[in-house]
C-alpha positions in Angstrom: -20.3 16.4 32.7 -20.0 17.2 29.0 -17.6 14.8 27.3 -15.0 16.2 25.0 -14.9 15.4 21.7 -11.4 16.8 21.0 -8.4 14.2 21.5 -5.8 15.2 24.5 -3.7 17.1 22.3 -2.3 19.2 24.8 -1.6 16.4 27.2 0.7 14.9 24.5 2.2 17.9 23.2 3.3 19.0 26.8 4.8 15.4 27.0 6.9 15.8 23.7 7.8 19.5 24.9 9.5 17.8 28.4 11.4 15.4 25.9 12.4 18.4 23.7 13.9 20.1 26.4 15.8 17.2 27.6 17.0 16.7 24.1 18.1 20.5 23.8 19.6 20.5 27.1 21.7 17.5 26.1 22.4 19.2 22.6 23.5 22.1 24.4 26.0 20.3 26.4 27.4 18.8 23.3 27.4 21.5 21.0 28.5 24.7 23.2 25.0 25.8 23.8 24.0 25.8 19.9 20.6 27.3 19.5 17.8 24.4 19.3 15.6 24.1 16.0 13.0 26.6 15.8 9.1 25.5 15.3 7.8 27.9 12.9 9.2 30.3 10.8 7.7 33.8 11.0 5.0 34.5 8.2 6.7 36.5 5.7 3.5 37.5 3.7 -0.1 36.5 2.5 -0.2 35.5 -0.9 -3.0 35.3 -3.7 -2.6 31.8 -5.3 -2.6 31.6 -9.3 -6.7 31.9 -9.7 -8.1 30.0 -12.6 -11.4 29.8 -14.0 -12.1 26.4 -15.3 -15.2 27.4 -17.4 -12.5 28.7 -19.7 -11.7 25.1 -20.8 -15.2 24.9 -22.2 -15.2 28.2 -23.8 -16.1 28.4 -27.7 -13.2 30.5 -28.1 -9.9 28.4 -28.7 -7.7 31.1 -27.3 -9.4 31.0 -24.1 -9.1 27.4 -24.1 -5.5 27.5 -24.9 -5.2 30.2 -22.2 -6.7 28.4 -19.5 -4.7 25.1 -20.2 -1.7 27.3 -20.3 -2.5 29.0 -16.9 -2.7 25.5 -15.1 0.7 24.2 -16.5 2.2 27.5 -15.6 1.2 27.5 -11.9 2.0 23.7 -11.3 5.6 24.5 -12.6 6.2 27.9 -10.9 3.6 27.4 -7.7 3.2 23.8 -7.2 -0.2 25.4 -5.9 -3.3 27.0 -7.5 -6.9 27.3 -6.6 -9.8 27.0 -9.4 -13.3 28.4 -9.6 -16.3 27.3 -11.8 -15.0 23.8 -11.2 -18.5 22.2 -11.2 -18.9 21.2 -7.7 -21.8 22.9 -6.2 -21.7 25.2 -3.3 -24.7 23.2 -1.7 -22.6 19.9 -2.0 -19.7 21.4 -0.3 -21.6 23.0 2.2 -23.4 19.7 3.0 -20.1 17.9 3.2 -18.9 20.4 5.9 -21.9 20.0 7.9 -21.5 16.2 7.9 -18.1 16.5 8.8 -18.5 18.5 11.7 -21.2 16.2 13.1 -18.5 13.2 12.8 -15.7 15.2 14.5 -18.5 16.4 17.7 -19.0 12.6 18.4 -17.1 12.0 21.8 -13.7 11.4 21.6 -13.7 7.8 23.2 -16.1 6.5 20.7 -14.0 8.2 17.8 -11.0 6.1 19.1 -12.7 2.9 19.4 -15.6 3.6 16.6 -15.4 0.8 14.0 -16.6 2.9 11.3 -14.5 2.0 8.1 -12.3 -0.1 9.9 -11.4 2.7 12.1 -9.7 5.4 10.1 -9.4 7.9 12.6 -5.9 9.7 13.5 -5.2 12.5 16.0 -2.0 14.2 16.8 1.3 12.2 15.5 1.9 9.0 16.9 5.3 8.9 15.7 6.7 12.1 17.0 9.4 12.3 19.4 10.0 16.2 19.6 7.6 18.9 19.7 8.1 20.3 16.4 7.1 16.8 15.0 3.5 17.3 16.5 0.3 18.2 14.6 -2.6 19.7 16.5 -5.3 17.9 14.6 -7.5 15.0 14.0 -8.6 13.3 10.8 -10.5 10.4 9.2 -8.7 9.0 6.4 -11.2 7.3 4.3 -10.1 4.8 1.2 -12.9 5.5 -1.3 -13.3 1.7 -1.8 -15.1 2.0 1.5 -18.1 4.1 0.3 -20.1 1.0 -1.0 -19.8 -1.0 2.2 -22.9 0.6 3.9 -22.8 -1.7 6.8 -19.4 -0.3 8.0 -21.0 3.2 8.2 -23.2 2.7 11.2 -25.0 5.8 12.3 -23.1 8.0 9.8 -25.2 7.2 7.0 -25.8 10.9 5.9 -22.4 11.4 5.8 -21.8 8.1 3.5 -24.4 9.7 1.4 -22.6 13.2 0.9 -19.4 11.4 0.2 -21.0 9.2 -2.3 -21.7 12.5 -4.3 -18.9 14.4 -3.3 -15.9 11.9 -4.1 -16.7 11.5 -7.8 -17.3 15.3 -8.4 -13.6 15.4 -6.8 -12.3 12.7 -8.9 -13.6 14.5 -12.0 -11.9 17.8 -11.5 -8.8 16.1 -10.3 -8.7 13.8 -13.1 -9.3 16.5 -15.5 -6.5 19.0 -14.2 -4.0 16.0 -13.9 -5.1 14.8 -17.8 -4.2 18.4 -18.8 -0.8 18.5 -16.8 -0.1 14.9 -18.5 -0.8 16.0 -21.8 1.6 18.9 -21.5 4.3 16.6 -20.9 3.5 14.6 -23.9 1.6 11.6 -22.2 -1.7 10.3 -23.9 -5.0 12.3 -22.9 -6.2 8.9 -21.0 -2.9 8.4 -19.5 -4.1 9.7 -15.8 -7.4 7.9 -16.3 -6.0 4.7 -16.7 -3.7 5.2 -13.7 -6.2 6.6 -11.3 -9.8 5.6 -10.2 -11.9 5.6 -7.6 -10.8 2.5 -6.2 -7.0 4.1 -5.5 -8.3 7.3 -4.2 -8.5 8.7 -0.7 -10.4 11.3 1.0 -9.4 13.0 4.5 -11.8 14.7 6.7 -9.6 17.2 9.0 -10.4 19.0 12.0 -7.8 21.4 13.9 -9.3 22.4 17.3 -8.4 26.0 18.6 -5.2 25.5 20.1 -4.3 27.5 23.4 -0.8 27.7 22.1 0.8 30.6 20.3 0.9 29.7 16.3 4.8 30.3 16.6 4.8 27.3 19.1 2.9 24.6 17.6 1.5 23.3 14.1 -1.8 22.3 13.2 -0.2 20.0 10.4 3.6 19.8 10.4 5.6 20.8 7.1 5.2 18.1 4.2 4.9 17.7 1.0 1.9 15.2 -0.5 2.9 11.8 -2.0 0.0 11.4 -4.5 -0.4 12.9 -8.0 -2.6 15.8 -7.0 -4.5 16.9 -4.4 -7.7 18.9 -4.1 -8.6 20.8 -0.8 -11.8 22.5 0.1 -11.3 24.6 3.2 -13.2 26.8 5.3 -12.5 30.5 5.6 -10.4 30.4 8.9 -7.1 30.2 7.1 -4.1 28.5 8.4 -2.5 26.9 5.3 1.0 28.0 4.3 3.5 27.0 1.7 7.0 27.4 0.7 7.8 29.9 -1.8 11.2 31.2 -3.2 12.7 29.8 0.3 10.1 31.7 2.4 6.9 30.7 4.3 3.6 32.4 2.7 0.2 32.2 4.1 -2.7 31.3 1.6 -5.4 33.7 1.7 -8.9 31.8 1.9 -11.2 32.2 -1.3 -14.7 31.1 -0.4 -15.5 30.2 -4.1 -12.1 28.2 -4.8 -10.8 24.9 -4.5 -7.2 24.5 -3.8 -4.9 22.1 -6.1 -1.1 21.2 -5.2 1.1 19.1 -6.9 2.0 15.7 -5.5 5.6 14.0 -5.3 4.4 11.4 -7.8 3.6 13.9 -10.2 7.2 15.9 -9.7 8.8 12.6 -10.3 6.6 11.7 -13.5 7.3 15.2 -14.9 11.0 15.0 -14.1 10.7 18.2 -11.8 8.7 20.2 -14.4 5.7 20.5 -11.8 6.7 21.3 -8.4 5.5 19.4 -5.1 5.9 22.1 -2.5 6.1 21.8 1.1 3.4 23.2 3.2 2.0 23.1 6.4 -1.1 24.4 8.8 -0.4 26.6 11.4 -2.7 26.3 14.6 -5.4 28.9 15.8 -5.8 30.0 19.3 -9.4 31.1 18.8 -11.1 29.2 16.0 -11.4 25.6 14.7 -10.5 24.8 11.2 -12.0 22.3 8.7 -10.8 21.0 5.5 -11.4 18.2 2.8 -8.6 16.9 0.9 -9.0 14.5 -1.9 -5.9 12.6 -3.0 -5.7 11.4 -6.8 -3.5 8.3 -6.5 -2.4 5.5 -8.6 -2.5 1.6 -7.6 0.4 0.5 -5.5 1.8 -1.3 -8.3 2.1 1.7 -10.4 5.7 2.1 -11.8 6.5 5.8 -11.5 9.3 6.8 -14.2 10.4 10.3 -15.6 8.8 10.9 -18.9 11.7 11.9 -20.8 15.5 10.9 -20.5 17.7 11.1 -18.6 15.4 10.7 -15.8 16.0 12.4 -12.7 14.6 9.5 -10.3 15.0 5.7 -10.4 12.1 3.9 -11.2 9.9 2.9 -8.4 6.3 2.0 -7.6 3.7 3.8 -5.6 3.7 1.1 -3.0 7.6 1.1 -2.5 7.2 4.9 -2.0 4.7 4.7 0.6 6.3 2.0 2.4 9.6 4.0 2.4 7.8 7.2 3.9 6.2 5.1 6.6 9.6 3.7 7.6 11.4 7.2 7.4 8.6 8.8 9.6 8.7 5.9 12.1 12.5 6.0 12.3 13.4 9.5 12.1 10.1 11.4 12.6 9.7 12.9 9.2 9.4 11.8 5.5 12.7 12.2 3.4 10.8 11.9 0.2 11.9 12.1 -3.6 15.6 13.0 -2.7 16.2 9.3 -1.7 15.1 8.1 -5.3 17.4 10.6 -7.0 19.9 9.3 -9.5 
C-alpha cells in the first residue's frame, strides 16, 4: 500500500465546513438570514507586476542607474509588489532548490509530522482555524537560517542543507540590496538595513500546495494576509495562484519563469510611514496541479525597534518581537492577524 505524503487536508477542511455551517445557521437566525461571509472573491484580472531589470543598477550610465532605482521605489509605493530579473541567482541554483524541496515534501506524512529535522519546523493546514475560510490548503517547512550550520539536525537531508547553504546567502544579498535602495530613498544611511538584518535573523519557508479537489472559489491555498517582515523574495513555479489586492480588487499574478517576486512587509510600511505598502495577498488552490514556492523573509532581530522615519509618525514605537507576539495572539484568539492597525497612533 502506498503511503500518502500529503497531509489529511480534506478531512480537516470538511470538519471546518461543518463548523462553518453551524455558525452560519446560528448567524442567520440572529440576523434575519444575513448572508454568511464569502470565501474567495472572483478573479477580476490577471496582472503583469512591474518588471525591473537589476542589471541597470550596475550600468555605466548614471541615468540608467537612477531610472532603475526610481522604478524600485515607485513599485514599492504604488504596488507593494514587483518582480526582478538579472538578480544574480543562477537558474541552476533555483532549479536545484526546487528539486530538493520536492524530495522533502514527498516524504510520507507521518514522517514529516514526527521528523526531528531542524526541531520540526513542519506545518500544514491551519491549526488555529475555527471556520473553513480561515483554512490554508498547504504544507510548509519554516526554517530559521541559523539552523543551516547545524549539520547534525538535517539527518538524511544533507543535499537540501547544501542547496540552502548556497541559496540563502544569495537571497540575502538580493533582499538587502533592494531594501537598502528603499531605505536610502527615505533618507536612512546606506548601511541601515545591513545593520538590522543579517543571516541570523532571517527565515526561509518551503511551501507546497497539493492539488485540491475543491473549487478555487471555495478554498484558499494560503489565506489572505500581509507579510510581517521588511521584505519578502519569492521564487515560485509556473503553476500560478498568487493573487494580490490592487485598487480594492483581487488580481492574479502571471508567473514569469525568469523573475523573482518581491513584496513589501509590514515592518517596511511602518518604518516608511506608509510610503511603501504592505499589500494583502493570497494563494488560490489548484484542482489539477501541485504548486511549489520558496519564500525568503528579510527580518531584523526581535529586539529591533520600529519607528517611522519622519515626524509625526503614523505608528507608535514597537519591537519586531512585540509585533510577532501580538500577531500570534490575534491568530489564536480571532483566527486572523490585525496587523499594523493595532499600532496606529
